[in-house]
N, C-alpha and C positions, 0 to 999 in steps of 0.2 A: 582962627580964634578957638581956644579950648575952654570948656566949662569945667571948673574945679569945684567940687562939693566937699567940704570938710568931712572927715570920717564921722564925727559926732552927729552932724546933720544927716548924713546918709543912714546911720543907724537909727535915728529918730524917725526918718521917713519909712524905713523898712518895718519898724515896730508898729507904726500907725497903719501901714498897709496890711500887716498880718492881723492886727486887732479888727480891722474892718472885714477881712475875709472870715474871721472866726465868728463874728456876729451874724453874718448873713448866710452862713453855710450850715446845713443840717447833717452833713456827712460825718461819720464816726468810724473809727477802727477799733475793733474789739480784740484784745489779746488776753486770752484766758478770762479772768474776772475784771480786768482793767479796761477802761474805755477812754479813748483819746480823740479830740477833734481833728478832722482832716481839713486842711486849707483848700486844696485843689485836688481834683481827680481827672485823669485823662486816660486814654485807652491802654496805655502801657505802664501806668503807675499812679502814684499819688504823692502828696507832700503834706508834712506836718510841721509844726513849729519847732525849730531847732533849739535844743537846750532845755526846753520845757518838758520834753518827753524822753524817756530812756530809749536807747538804741533798740529798734525793733528788728526782728528776724524770724524767719520760719512761717508758720501757718497763722493767718489772721482772718478775721471776718469784717467785711465792709457793710455798713448800714447807712441808709438815708432815713433819718428819724427812727421809726420802728421797723421799717421795711428792710429785710435782709437782701442786699444786692448780690454779694458774691463771697466765696471763700477763696483766699489767695495765698500763694506761696511767694514770699517777698525777699528781696535783697536790698541793702542800702546802696544807693547810687552815688549821690553827692550832696553837699551842703552849699547853699548859696543864698544870699540876701535874706537870711533869717529863716530859711526853709530847709528841712531835711527831706530829700526826695528818695523815694523807694520805687523800684521797678518790680513788675510781676514776672516771676518765673513761670507761674501758672495762675490763671484766674478762672474759676468755675462759677458760672452764674447760678444763683440760688433759685429754686423752683418752689411754688406753693403746694405742689402735689408730687407724689412719686411718679417716676416715668412709667409709661405703659410698656408692657412687653408684647403687645399685639397691635395690629393696625386698626384704628377706629375711623370708619368712613365719615367724611364731613357731614353727610346727610343722615347719619344714623340717629335713631330716636334717643332722647336723653334718659328715658326710663319707660317702663311698661305700666299701663293702667290696668288694674284688675277689675273683676266684676264686682260692682258695688251693690250691696243688699241694703234696702231701706227698711226701717222699722215698720212693721205692719204688713210687709210683703211676705207672702207664703210661697 
């Protein structure tokens, strides 16, 4: 026995699934000044809503809310079930601070305390 779903019903199901993913997801892709919602993210790429977003290519930034996740070089992979999928050619994780150019020992002090002089001390 085969299950046949009319094309209009399948399109409505895909649209409802995409709307649900957009509501619960905080992922965003930044392309220049433009910001677009990301439906899904996996280790080799991400998906956005097909047709609602212009064709993306090149260097983009991925964010989760306000937190910068990575800077990525992307290419379009395929479109399926209302999603446009993109694959990473390169994905560089974003860091909160500049990388160190020296080794920092794990037990190194975080800072130095100077000699404190109190008022009234001579």
